[in-house]
N, C-alpha and C positions, 0 to 999 in steps of 0.2 A: 601360533605358538611354536617355538622351536622344540625339537625333539630333545628329551633329556635321557640320561642314563643313570641308573641307580649307582650310588657310591659304594665301593667295596671298602673304603676307609684307608687312610694312609697309615696303616699300622706298621708298614715296612719302610725301612729307610729308602729303598730304591724307588719308592713311589712318591717322593716328596714333591714333584712338580705338578702332579695331577692325580686325582682319585681315579681308581680303576672301576670298570663296569662289572657288575655281577649279574650275569644272565639268570633268569628265573629257572630253577631246576625242578625236576619231578621230586616229590617227597621221597625221602630215604627212610628205611626202617629205623625207628628210634628206640624200640623196646629192648631193654636189657633185663635179664632175669634178676630178681631180688637177690642180693647177696645174703645168704643165710649163715647160720652159725652163731648168732648172737644168743646169749643166755637170757632167761626170762627174769630179769631183775630190774624192771623199769623204775625210774625215779623222775619226778616232775622236774621240768626245766625251770631254772631260776632266772632265765633271760626274759626281761620285759619285752612285750611286743614292740616291733618297729614298723612304722608305716612308710611305704614307698610313695614319694610324691612327684618326682620328676621323670624318672626312667619309665619308658613305655614297653621295654622288652622283657621285663620279668616281674613276677609277683612273689610276695613272701607272706605266708599264712601260718598260723599256729593252731595245732590240734592236739589237745591233751598234752602229752610229754614229748611231742616231736614237731618239727617244722617242715613245711612244704614249700620248696622253691620251684617255680614254674617259669621256664624260659619260653615266652610266647612268641618271640620273634628271633629265632636262631640264625636266620639269614634272610636276605631280601626275597620277598615273595613266598616265604615258607607257608605251608598249609598244615603244619604239625607243630606241636609244642613238646618240650622235653621237661619231665617232672623228676625232681629229686627230693627224696624224703630223708631228712636229717634226724637221726635218733641219738639219744645219749649213749655213750659207750656202755656196753653190757646190757642194754635194754632189749626187750623182745621186739622183733619186727612186727609192726602192726599188720593185721590180716587184711585191712581194707586198702592197702596201698597199691594193689594191682600190680602192673608191670613196671612201676616206677623204680628207678635206681635208688637203693637204700644205702646211705653212708653214715657210719658212726662218727659222731663229732664229740669233742673237737678233733680234727684230723691232726695226725702227727707228721705226715710227709706229704709234700705237695709238688707236683710237676707243672711248670708253667710253659705253655706253648706260645706265649706272647709276652713281649717286654712290658706291655701296658699293665700287667698284673703286679709287677714289682713294687711300684710306689704304694699300692694299697696294702700289700703284705708288710711293707716297711712301716706304714702308718700305724699298724696295730702290733708292731713288734714281732712279726712272724716271718721275717725274711729268712730266718735260720731254719725254717721248716722246708725251704726250697731244696729239693734233692736232685732235680734235673730240669734242664731247659732244652728247647728244640735246637737253639744255636746261640752262641755267645759272640759271634763275630762283630755284630753291630750293637752290642749292649753298651749302654752308657754307664750304668750303675757300677761303680768301681768294685764294690764288694762282690757282686755277682761275677764280674770279669775275673777277679783274682781267684775266687773259689772254683770257677770253671777251668781256669788255667792249671790249678793244682790238682784237679780231679775230684775235689770235694763235692762239686756239683757236676753231674753227668751231662753229656751232650747226647741227645737221643733223636734228633731230627724231627721231621713232621711239622706240625703246626699248619698255618694257612699257606705256607710256602709249597706244600705238596703233600701227597699221601704217604710218602716214605718215612717210616720211623723205625727205630731199632727196637722191635717188639721184644726180642730176647732180653735186651738190657732192661727194658721196662718191667718185664716179668720178674727179673732178678731183684730189681729195686722194690717191687711190690708196694707202690705208693698208695696212700689212702685216696688221693684224688689226682687226676690228670685233667687240667683245665685247658681248653683250646677253643678257638673260634672256628666257624664253619661257613662255607659258601653255598652248600646244597648241591655242589657239583662233585660227583663221586671221584673224578680224577684229580681233584684239588684237595679233598678233605682226608684227614687222618682218622677222624673219630670212628668211622665204620670198622676199620681194621682193629682198633683198640677194643671196640665192643665185641667183636667176633671172638676174641681170646679171653673175654671176661674181665678186662681191665676197667676200673671205675672212671670213665671219661665223662666230663661235664662240659657242656657247651656254654660259652660266654659270648653274648651278643652285644657287648658294649659299643663296638664300632658302628652299629646301626643307629645309635641314638643321634638325633639331629641337634639337640640342645647341649650346651656345655655342662649344665647342671645335671641333665639326664645322664650324660655319659659318666660324670664323676660319681653319680649315685650307685654305680655298679661296684663301688668299693664296699658297700653294704652286702652285696651278693657274695663277694669273696669272703668277707668277714664272718658271714653266717656259718661257714664251714669250720670256723674256729670258735664258735659260740661267742663271738665278739661283735655281733652286729649292733648291739647297743652302743658300744664305744665308737664304732664306725659311724653310726647315725649321729652321735653328738659331734663328731668331727665334721660330718657333712653339714649339719645345721650351722656350725661356725663358718664353714666355707660359703654357704648360701648367703649368710649375713654379710660377709666380706664382699662377695660378688655384687650383691645388690647395692651395697654402700658405694662401691667404686663406680658401678654403672650409673647411679644417681648423679654422680659428679658431672657426667657428660650429657645427662638427659635434657638439660635446658640450654645447651649451646645454641647460640643464635645463628651463627654462620658455620654450617657443617662442611667439612672437607669431603672431597670425593675420592673414592678408592676403587682400584681394580687389583686382580691377583693373578698369580701363576705366569706361565710362559707358553709359547708355542712348542709343541712336541711332535716332530715328524709330520708337520703340516696341519695339525689340529691343536687348537688352544682350548683346553678344558677349563671352563669357567664355572665356579660353584653357582648353583641356582639360588634364588632368593630366600629359600627356607632351609638352606644347608647349614651345617655346623659352622663353617667359616663365615658365611653371610651373617649369621646370628651374632657371632662375636663382634664383627665389624659394626653391626647395628647397635649392639649394647655398648660399644665404645663411642657412640655418638656420631659416627661418620655416615656418609651417604654411599652405600655400595651401589655401583653402577648397574648391577643386574638384580637389584632387590625386587624389581617388578615381576620377576619370573617365579611363579608360585610353586616351584618344585623343590625337592630335597636332594636331587642328584646333581650331575654336572652337565653343562651345556657344551657340546662339541662344536666349536666355532672356528672360522678361518681367521688368519692373522688380520686380514683386511676388515673383517667385521668388528673385531676387538679394537683395532686402531681407530676406526671411525667413531666409536663411542668413548674410548679411553684416552685418546691422544692428549687431551687437555686436563686429565685427572690430576688431582693434587698429590696422591700417593700411590705407590706400587708396592704390593706386598707379596711375599712368598715366591720369588722368581726362581723356582727350581733349585738346581745345584749351585747357583751363582754365589760366590763369596766376595765378588768385587764387581764394579761397573765394567771393568775390562772383560771379566768372564761373560757378562751379558753380551757385549759387543762381539766376542768370539763366537757366541751362539748364533747371533743374527745382528748384522750391522743396523738393521732397521729399528732396533730397540732404541737407538739414540734419538729417534724422532719423537719419542714420547716426552711430554712436558715433565713428568715426574723424573725421568732419567736426567734431563737437562738441569733440573733444580737440585738433584741429589736426594730426592725423597723416595729412595728405594730401600726397603727394609726386608730382611730375610730372617727366618726363625732358626738360624744356624749359629747362634752365639755360644751354645754349649754342645760341643762335638768331641767325641773320643778320638784317639789317634787313628782308629780304624774307620772312622766316619759315622759312628753311632750318634744320632741326634737326640738329645734329651727332650726336645719339644714333643717328639712322638712317644716318649717313654713316660716321663713324669708329668708332662703337660696335661694329660687326660685327668690326672688327679688334682691339678692346680689351675683350673680355668680362671680363677681370680687373678693369678699372677700374669697369665696371658693377657687378660683384659687390662690390667695395669700397664703392661707393655704397650698395648695398642693406644690407650688413652695418652700415655706419655709421648708416643710418636705423633698422634694427631693434634693433641692439645697439651703441650708440655707444661703450660702454666697451671694446669689443674692438679698435677702431681709433681711439684718441684723437687721433692726429695727422693722420688723413685728412680732407681737405676735400672736400665733395661736388663732383663734376665734371660729370656729365651731369644729375643730379637737383637739384631744389630743393623746399623746403617751401613750400606755398601759404599765403599770409597773407590 
């Protein structure tokens, strides 16, 4: 069995060609003192309970008049969980919540340290609650870009790109929630610094989910902070139905096409293992992924020669890094021309929707729309199954 590395997830534009490794880190302190000051006027929540079905990284429970969100997998190899108690505004803080972070909901101001949160905010009509982001350089969402340019949305740094954040500006903004992802590596994470100064930081582990539906279900996690998890759950149920209906179209294909992904990067070709997010999408699209027999969820670091031996005659090549044309691929490595998929023009990349600065919508709204990604893949592999569908995230390289 080949050695695998856990995936850090391609949340960043600059990681489009391959997922990054996340070394297992020692547990970091997660306890944040309860935010006090709430008045004792509790009122029962009118929000019907929501059940989490696909996501493995968080749970949602209801207790009396408050909700308990627990992030059980904040990063790869984590040995700790993060608990958030969501209470109605003006309600008394429950005595039994221990050292969990208590947040009054619905929240009125939200800081997003990842672009993957934007589509979920938009889905529930709460993008206007966004008061700050870590960076707007590679944002695809036009509204967020424009508000960041005008100063309506502040740029505060931090996020998974590094531990540096404008703490002073965040304290001035005094947001109800700062949502970020984490790696468990102190020199990469911003959340410990935010905790130290008492800012309400929430860890979101969506990038660790290996299934498309599991990753999309984190929209309910975000919606819970606005008391709109029921609405998000209904949207998710509709998404599941669309996804399963589309997948069923390709389930009975008799002659399955073969597929490989990514490109060589500095002498190593990182290939998604058979139980990874990318591999599951390809499988659900009815294709034969050439590394489907590798029962891991990470990425396999292989040589060019190893990939070529298995993939030289493959029907399709997906996600070839930064390439926007076949000529771009040749400029990277002339040997790419030896692949059958290159020669037949069956090379497709997820860069059909890119901002002027290079922000790719696939990595932004794609997490909330796996059914659209799946439609794209089926259209690529078996166009006769979806004759009316026009590619949305993907395009054929010319």
